[in-house]
C-alpha positions in Angstrom: 34.7 33.6 34.7 38.1 35.0 33.6 37.4 34.3 29.9 34.5 36.8 29.9 37.0 39.5 31.1 39.4 38.5 28.4 36.7 39.0 25.8 35.7 42.4 27.1 39.3 43.6 27.3 39.6 43.8 23.5 37.5 46.2 21.5 36.7 45.5 17.8 38.7 47.6 15.5 37.1 50.6 13.9 39.7 50.6 11.1 37.9 47.9 9.2 34.3 47.5 8.1 32.4 44.8 10.0 35.4 43.6 12.1 35.2 39.9 12.8 34.7 39.2 16.5 37.1 36.3 16.8 35.9 35.5 20.3 32.6 34.5 18.8 34.1 32.3 16.1 34.0 28.6 17.1 36.8 27.5 14.7 39.1 30.2 16.0 38.3 29.4 19.6 39.0 25.7 19.0 42.3 26.6 17.3 43.2 28.8 20.3 42.5 26.0 22.8 44.4 23.6 20.5 47.4 26.0 20.6 47.3 25.8 24.4 47.1 22.0 24.4 50.1 21.4 22.1 51.9 18.6 23.8 55.5 19.9 23.4 54.5 23.2 25.0 53.7 21.4 28.2 56.7 21.6 30.6 55.8 18.2 32.1 55.8 16.5 28.8 59.2 18.1 28.0 60.5 16.4 31.2 59.2 13.0 29.9 60.6 13.2 26.3 62.2 15.6 23.9 60.1 14.3 21.0 58.2 17.0 19.1 54.4 17.1 19.1 53.9 15.1 15.9 56.3 12.4 17.0 54.4 12.2 20.4 51.0 12.0 18.6 52.3 9.2 16.3 53.9 7.3 19.3 50.6 7.6 21.2 48.7 6.2 18.2 51.2 3.4 17.6 51.1 2.5 21.3 47.3 2.6 21.6 46.3 1.1 18.2 49.4 -0.8 16.9 50.1 -2.6 14.8 49.0 0.3 12.6 50.1 1.8 9.3 51.0 5.4 8.4 47.8 6.0 6.4 45.7 5.0 9.4 47.7 7.2 11.7 47.3 10.2 9.3 43.6 9.6 9.0 43.1 9.3 12.8 45.3 12.3 13.8 44.6 14.4 10.6 48.3 15.0 10.3 49.6 15.2 6.8 51.0 11.8 5.6 54.4 13.2 5.0 54.7 14.3 8.6 53.5 11.0 9.8 56.0 9.1 7.7 58.8 11.4 8.9 57.7 10.8 12.5 57.5 7.1 12.0 61.0 7.0 10.5 62.4 9.0 13.4 60.7 6.8 16.0 62.0 3.7 14.1 65.5 5.2 14.1 65.3 5.9 17.9 64.0 2.4 18.5 60.8 3.5 20.1 58.7 1.6 17.5 59.4 -1.4 15.3 58.1 -2.9 12.1 55.3 -5.3 13.0 55.5 -9.0 12.2 52.0 -8.7 10.9 53.1 -6.5 8.0 52.8 -9.5 5.5 49.0 -9.3 6.1 48.8 -5.7 5.0 49.7 -3.8 1.8 51.6 -1.2 3.8 54.1 -1.4 6.5 52.6 -1.8 10.0 54.4 -0.5 13.1 54.0 -1.2 16.7 55.5 0.0 20.0 58.9 -1.5 20.9 60.1 -2.6 24.3 62.2 0.6 24.4 59.1 2.7 23.5 56.8 1.2 26.1 58.1 3.1 29.1 57.9 6.5 27.3 54.4 5.6 25.9 53.3 4.7 29.4 54.6 7.9 31.0 53.0 10.0 28.3 49.7 8.2 28.4 49.5 8.2 32.2 50.1 12.0 32.1 47.6 12.4 29.3 44.9 11.0 31.6 45.8 13.4 34.4 46.0 16.3 31.9 42.5 15.4 30.6 41.2 15.5 34.2 42.8 19.0 34.7 41.4 20.3 31.4 37.9 19.0 32.1 37.8 20.2 35.8 34.5 21.7 36.6 32.8 20.3 33.5 30.1 17.8 34.3 29.9 14.3 32.7 26.8 15.4 30.8 28.7 18.5 29.5 31.7 16.3 28.6 29.4 13.9 26.6 27.8 16.9 24.8 31.3 18.3 24.1 32.5 15.0 22.6 29.4 14.8 20.4 29.8 18.4 19.3 33.5 17.9 18.6 32.7 14.9 16.4 30.1 16.9 14.4 32.6 19.8 14.1 35.3 17.5 12.9 33.0 15.9 10.3 31.7 19.2 9.1 35.3 20.6 8.8 36.4 17.5 6.9 33.5 17.9 4.5 34.2 21.6 4.0 37.9 21.1 3.4 37.3 18.2 1.0 34.7 20.3 -0.8 37.1 23.3 -1.1 39.9 21.0 -2.4 37.5 19.5 -4.9 36.4 22.9 -6.1 40.0 23.9 -6.7 40.5 20.8 -8.8 37.2 21.4 -10.8 38.3 25.0 -11.5 41.5 23.6 -13.1 43.8 24.1 -10.1 46.0 21.4 -8.6 45.2 20.5 -5.0 48.2 20.2 -2.8 49.1 16.7 -1.3 47.4 17.8 1.9 44.3 18.9 0.1 44.2 15.6 -1.9 44.5 13.8 1.4 41.5 15.7 2.8 39.4 14.5 -0.1 40.5 10.9 0.6 39.8 11.2 4.3 36.3 12.6 3.5 35.6 9.7 1.1 36.9 7.2 3.7 34.6 8.7 6.4 31.6 8.6 4.1 32.4 5.0 3.2 32.6 4.0 6.9 29.3 5.7 7.7 27.4 3.7 5.1 
């Protein structure tokens, strides 16, 4: 496979003690794959819309799960709440989403896909299905199921680690950032849901 050649084409530095082999670091490898999969880097996605990655992710969540509020989008996507709120405001301004009539039933504003947003959502989601097929080419259904299970475990472990780190900062007298405080809330929410 070509990835093996990529690994062997880089030698570990002799300038540092115990140089970290990034190729063997799962979080680094996931981040590298994630960098390749960023939606607004995909030329075909750029033909569909000029929305940035965060706005696309929010639009996809609203179209798939709306009516939905900003906190739930942030929790599901793990985007920081400020970015989600900014993306929602931009999508509302562009008329791609609208405030839901169900918002009286919720403490926070619910949004849903608008008639203007439906065609863009449909084009992006149709392409996402094709994109998924291309990314998973040559990976068996069993391997895909294992991958999904492992990704869930990695996500849960990462959430726990980040929340623990933020909690440690707070216990040591520091002030966690908004994003770190949100990581603590997400972890607590996940723990509550798993009970």
